[in-house]
C-alpha positions in Angstrom: 29.1 -21.5 213.5 29.9 -20.1 210.0 28.6 -22.0 206.9 31.1 -24.2 205.0 33.0 -22.5 202.2 31.9 -23.3 198.7 34.4 -25.7 197.0 36.6 -23.9 194.4 35.7 -26.2 191.6 32.0 -25.8 192.4 32.3 -22.0 192.3 34.2 -22.1 189.0 31.5 -24.4 187.4 28.8 -22.1 188.6 30.6 -19.0 187.2 31.1 -20.7 183.9 27.4 -21.7 183.8 26.2 -18.2 184.6 28.5 -16.7 182.0 27.0 -19.0 179.4 23.5 -17.9 180.4 24.7 -14.3 180.3 25.9 -14.8 176.7 22.5 -16.1 175.7 20.8 -13.2 177.4 23.0 -10.6 175.7 22.6 -12.3 172.3 18.8 -12.2 172.6 18.1 -9.0 174.4 21.3 -6.9 174.2 23.9 -5.9 176.8 21.6 -3.3 178.5 19.3 -6.2 179.5 22.0 -7.9 181.5 21.3 -7.4 185.2 22.0 -9.8 188.1 18.2 -10.4 188.5 17.7 -11.0 184.7 20.7 -13.4 184.8 19.1 -15.4 187.6 15.8 -15.6 185.7 17.7 -16.7 182.6 19.6 -19.4 184.5 16.5 -20.5 186.5 18.2 -20.0 189.8 17.6 -18.0 193.0 18.0 -14.2 192.6 20.8 -14.1 195.1 22.9 -16.9 193.5 24.8 -14.6 191.0 25.9 -12.5 193.9 27.4 -15.5 195.6 29.8 -16.2 192.7 30.3 -12.7 191.3 31.1 -9.6 193.4 28.9 -7.4 191.3 27.9 -6.8 187.7 31.3 -5.4 186.9 32.9 -8.7 188.0 30.3 -10.5 185.8 31.1 -8.4 182.8 34.9 -8.9 183.2 34.3 -12.6 183.4 32.2 -12.6 180.3 34.9 -10.7 178.4 37.6 -13.1 179.7 35.6 -16.1 178.6 35.1 -14.5 175.2 38.8 -13.8 174.8 39.5 -17.5 175.4 36.8 -18.5 173.0 38.1 -16.2 170.3 41.6 -17.5 170.8 40.2 -21.0 170.0 38.4 -19.5 166.9 41.7 -18.1 165.8 43.2 -21.5 165.8 40.3 -22.9 164.0 40.7 -20.3 161.3 44.2 -21.3 160.7 43.1 -25.0 160.4 40.5 -24.0 157.8 43.2 -23.0 155.3 42.8 -25.1 152.2 39.1 -25.9 153.0 35.8 -24.2 152.1 36.6 -20.9 150.4 38.9 -18.1 151.5 36.0 -15.7 151.5 33.8 -18.0 153.5 36.6 -18.5 156.1 37.1 -14.8 156.5 33.4 -14.3 156.9 33.2 -17.1 159.5 35.9 -15.5 161.6 34.5 -12.0 161.2 31.1 -13.3 162.4 32.8 -15.0 165.4 34.1 -11.6 166.4 31.1 -9.5 165.6 28.6 -11.9 167.3 30.6 -12.0 170.5 28.9 -10.6 173.6 32.2 -8.9 174.4 31.4 -6.6 171.4 28.0 -5.7 172.9 29.8 -4.9 176.1 32.6 -2.9 174.6 31.1 0.6 174.9 30.3 -0.1 178.6 33.8 -1.4 179.3 35.5 1.6 177.6 33.3 4.1 179.5 34.3 2.7 182.9 38.0 3.2 183.7 38.2 0.7 186.5 36.4 -2.0 184.5 38.5 -1.2 181.4 41.6 -1.7 183.5 40.5 -5.2 184.7 39.4 -6.3 181.2 42.6 -5.0 179.6 44.7 -6.9 182.2 42.9 -10.1 181.4 43.5 -9.4 177.7 47.2 -9.2 178.3 47.1 -12.4 180.5 45.3 -14.4 177.8 47.2 -13.0 174.8 43.8 -12.8 173.0 42.2 -9.5 172.2 41.6 -6.9 169.4 45.3 -6.3 168.9 45.9 -10.0 168.1 43.4 -10.2 165.2 45.7 -8.5 162.7 48.2 -11.3 163.3 45.4 -13.9 163.2 44.3 -12.8 159.7 47.9 -12.5 158.5 48.7 -16.1 159.7 45.6 -17.4 158.0 46.4 -15.7 154.7 50.0 -17.0 154.9 48.6 -20.5 155.3 46.4 -20.0 152.3 49.4 -18.9 150.3 51.1 -22.3 151.1 47.9 -24.0 150.1 48.1 -22.2 146.7 44.8 -20.3 147.2 46.3 -16.8 147.8 48.7 -15.2 145.3 52.3 -15.5 146.3 53.0 -11.7 145.8 50.3 -10.7 148.3 51.5 -9.0 151.5 49.5 -11.0 154.0 50.6 -8.7 156.9 49.2 -5.6 155.0 45.9 -7.4 154.3 45.8 -8.7 157.9 46.1 -5.1 159.0 43.2 -4.0 156.7 40.9 -6.9 157.6 41.4 -6.4 161.3 40.9 -2.7 161.0 37.7 -3.2 159.0 36.3 -5.6 161.6 37.4 -3.3 164.5 35.6 -0.4 162.8 32.4 -2.5 162.7 32.8 -3.4 166.4 33.2 0.2 167.5 30.7 1.8 165.2 27.7 1.0 167.4 24.0 1.5 166.6 24.5 4.9 165.0 26.2 3.2 162.0 24.6 -0.1 161.6 27.0 -2.9 160.3 26.3 -4.6 157.0 24.0 -7.6 156.9 25.6 -11.0 157.3 25.0 -11.5 153.5 26.6 -8.2 152.5 29.6 -8.7 154.8 30.1 -12.2 153.2 29.9 -10.6 149.7 32.5 -8.0 150.6 34.9 -10.4 152.1 34.4 -12.8 149.2 35.4 -9.9 146.9 38.5 -9.3 148.9 39.4 -13.0 148.7 38.8 -12.9 144.9 41.2 -9.9 144.5 44.0 -11.7 146.3 43.4 -15.2 145.0 46.1 -17.1 143.1 45.4 -17.0 139.4 47.3 -19.6 137.4 
């Protein structure tokens, strides 16, 4: 007699829980530390459990990226809602940190190096509508909202600055360890300088 199938909602909950543990593991030890055995230890579960809900490590990586795309889509909405609050520089720095601190960034080189994995991840990007290509629009929409709030000069081309900001962050994402990114403080200072340059000056 075959064992009963695991309920779909239970499997989804287990996948979500293991993805969250994987995020913590990557944040602490780096993407290279992510193995199915290390994930089981991080989650405090049996070594074989990750294999019961993920086909293999590639399936796990694709699921982490998918979860991150959804989280970053939520962060994009939060950036728009921040218009008129805090400072423009602080808001830009907050969103940049959301992107740069994402485990999907740590996994980017691995994904790009594996054609099959890249195909799966790219398909999920298109399904969710959230991914690197969307960030230019996210920045532009935010700057447009700050225009309406009177904090960005009316003659500023928000689409052009969205393009520049997204490109700068993407460069930091892809640079890797060979070209260390600026410290959080320095990144904040540079984004604050950009915000000051485009600010409305009565």
